[in-house]
N, C-alpha and C positions, 0 to 999 in steps of 0.2 A: 313320242318316237313311233314311227310306223311299225306294225307287226311285220315279221319276215314275209308272211303270205302277201301282204298289201304291196310289197315291192314288186311282186310278180304279176299283179293285176294290171290290166291295160284297158283302155276304153273299148266299148263295142265297136267292131268293124276294123280294129287294128290287131296286129299279131304280137304275141308275147315275144319279146326280143330274144329270150333263150330258145324258144321254139324256132324262131327264124334263123338263129345262128346254127342250130343243129341241122335244120333243113338245108341250109346253104352248104354246110360241110358234107352232108350226104350227097348233094348234087355234084360237088367237086369230086368226091370220092368215087362215085359211080362213073363219072366221066373219065377219071384216071384209069379205073379198071378197064373200061371199054377200050381206051387207047392202048393199054398194055396188051390186051388180047389182039387188037389189030396189028400191032407191031411186034408181036411175039416176044414180049418183055415180061412174060410170067415165068417165074422160077419155081423149082421144086426143092423143098428142104426135107431132110430125113431125120426122124427121131426114133431111137432104138426102143424096142420092147424087150425086156429081159425076163428070163425065167426066175421066179421068186426064190427057188431053193438052189439055184445056181447062178448067182448074179453076174458071173463073168461070162455067162452064155446068152447070146442074143437069140430070142425066138423068131423075131421078124423086125422090120422097120416100117414105120408109117410115112407115107409120102404126103407132104403138105404143101399146097400151092402158096407162093409168096408173090405179092404184087408191090412194087416200089413206087413211091411218089416221085415227083420231079426232083427232089433233093437226094434221091437214092435211099430213102428210109422205107422200111417195111410198113405197109398199111395194115393194121390189125384186122384179121378176117372178120372179127365181130362187127367191124364198121360197115361191112358190105355184104357178107355171105347170105344173111337172111333175105335181104331185098333181092340179091342177085338170083337166089334160088327160085324165086317166083317168076322169073323172066327167062328169055332165051340166053341171056348173059350167063346164067347158071348152068345152062346146058353146055355152052361153049367152054366154060371153065372145067366142067366134068370131062369133056372131050380132051382138053389139054392135059388134064391130070392122068387120064387113062393112056394117052399116047406116050407121055413121059414115062409112066410106070412100065409099059411094055418095053420101051427102049432100055431102061435100066435092067429089067429082068432078062432080056435077051443078051445083055452084055455080061451079066454076072449070074452065072448058072446055078450057084449055090445060095442065092439070096431069096428070101421070102419078103414080100412087100404088100402092105395094105394101102388102098386107095379109097378116098371118100367119094361117094356118089349120092345123087338124089334119086328117089323113086321116080320123079318126073322124067328122068333121062331114059327110063326103060322104053318109053314111047318116042324117043327122039332118034330119028333114023341115022343121023351122023354118028351119034354115040354108039349105037348098036353096031354100026359098020366097023367102027374102030375096035370094039370088043370082039366081033366075029373075026376080023382080019388078024388081030393080035393072037388069038387062040389058034387060028388056022396056020399062020405062018411059023409059029413056035409052039408046037403042041405041049411041050413040057412046062410052059409058063402057067398054064391053068392051074397046076398043083402047087404053084408058088405065089399065086395071086389071091389076095383077100380083098373083097369089096366091103366097105363099111357104110352102113345106112343108119341114120339116126331114127330114134323111136317115132318122132313126129312125122318124119318123111315116110317111114314104112306104113304108117296108118292113113296116109293119103289115099292109097289104093292097095289095101292089104292082099286082096285076091290076086292082083297082077304081080305083086312082089313075090308072093308065095310061088306062083307058077314060074316066074323068072328064076327064082332061086333053085327050084328043082331042075330046070333046064341046064342051068350053069353048073350046078354041082355034079351033073352027069358028065360034064367036061372037066372036072377037077377043081373048079373054083370054090373057095371057101367064103363064108359071109360072117361078118361081125356086126352085132347091134351096137351102134355108137351111142354115147350119152345115156347108157342104161340106167333107169331109175328116174330120169329127168323129164321123160316124155309121157305119152298117153297110151302105152300098150298095157292093156289089162291082161290078166292070167288067161282069160278065155281066148284072147287073140294070140297071146304068146305061144300057146300050144299049136297054132296053125303054122307058125313060121318054122323055118328050118335052119336057124342060125347055128353056126359052129362055135361061135365065141360071143361073149358080151363084154363091153368095156364100161365099167362102172363109172358114172359121171363124176368129174373132178370135184364138184361142189360137196360131195359126201366124203371124198377121200382126203382133201386138203386139211391138214392139222387134225386128222382123225383121232389121234391119241388124246386131244384136248376136248373132244366133243362126244360125250356118251350117247347122244341122240344119233349122231351120224354112225357111230359104231353099231347101233342096233340096226339102222337102215342098211348098211353095207352087209352085215351078217345075214339079214333077211334076203337081200338081193342075191347074195352068193347061194343061199340055201335053195332058192327057186331055180337058179341056174343048174345047180347040182342035180336037182330032181329031173331035169331034162337032159342031163349028161353034156352040159355046155361048158366049154373052156371059159375061164374068167380072167379079166384083165382089169387092174386098177389104174385109172388115169390120174394125172396130176400129183404124183408121188414126189414130194419135194425134200423130205428130210429122212435121215436114217432111222429115227424112232418110228415114224409112220410106216416106213418100208418094213421094219421088224415086226410091227403090230400086224400088218397085213399078211406077212409071211407065216406068222404064227396062226393066223386065221385060215390058213390054207388057201390063199389066193394062188392062182396059177402063174400069172405074170404081172409085172409092174412096168409103168410108163411114166415119165415125168422128168423134170429137171435134175432130180437126184442122180439120174442115170445118164442124162445127156439132153442138151437142148436141141431143138431142130437146127440142122446145119445144111446149108446149100452144098458145101463140100461133102462128098460122100464119106460118111464117118466110118464105114467098114474098111476103107483103104488104110494101110499102115500109117501113112503120114497124117491121117485125119482122125486118129483114134483117141485123142484126149477127151476126157469126160468133164461135164459141168456138174457142180453140186458137191456138198460134203455131207 
């Protein structure tokens, strides 16, 4: 009987069928994303971030772009975001996210909203115009806007990111380090940035009560953040016991399905306030 690995071997000059299938899916996915942008069929979903010690109080919402396939199903961002970010497609997605974010902030004056961005967009003229226009037309939105940058993205051009953060913070904008702990920022670089908040990567948070190793990692990440007087958020909180553990560990905020799934319907409106998770 052939070994499992032998089943994946192919003759020289031919493609592994699994690789071919994945590559084919990626091509279709990227084409779908491109068409969605062209026809303005990208949606924004909103997920609440709650205060750990006051779980009925929302600190802010995160705006997450959603792209639908031909059947109306959501395409998981993991299937396209990494590839898109390296191309102009990623810049266009950042523009759409920022435009939608400003629109929501202008309509709901009590709302705070975080929007994801790539460090590459800092040099993209269209994105910078959207940002400048949004802050100029509605000056109060700056104090309610949070821009999220992942560790790996921030490290592409750390000096540019630092200058950009300083300029925008002078206009009231806050910054959150996304996927904290999963990327490549060393302490020596961490000191240079001006992040107002860090969002601890979900891989360390999910089922934390069952994983002593992750408990140590999260505790260490929180300790570093506190040394720099940075607000802490735990991502991917899915159970009550994990939420209780993190609250006891003095995390500032919690985000995850325990408190609400991302919803295209605006969850802060009375008719959309039902929560997901137990």
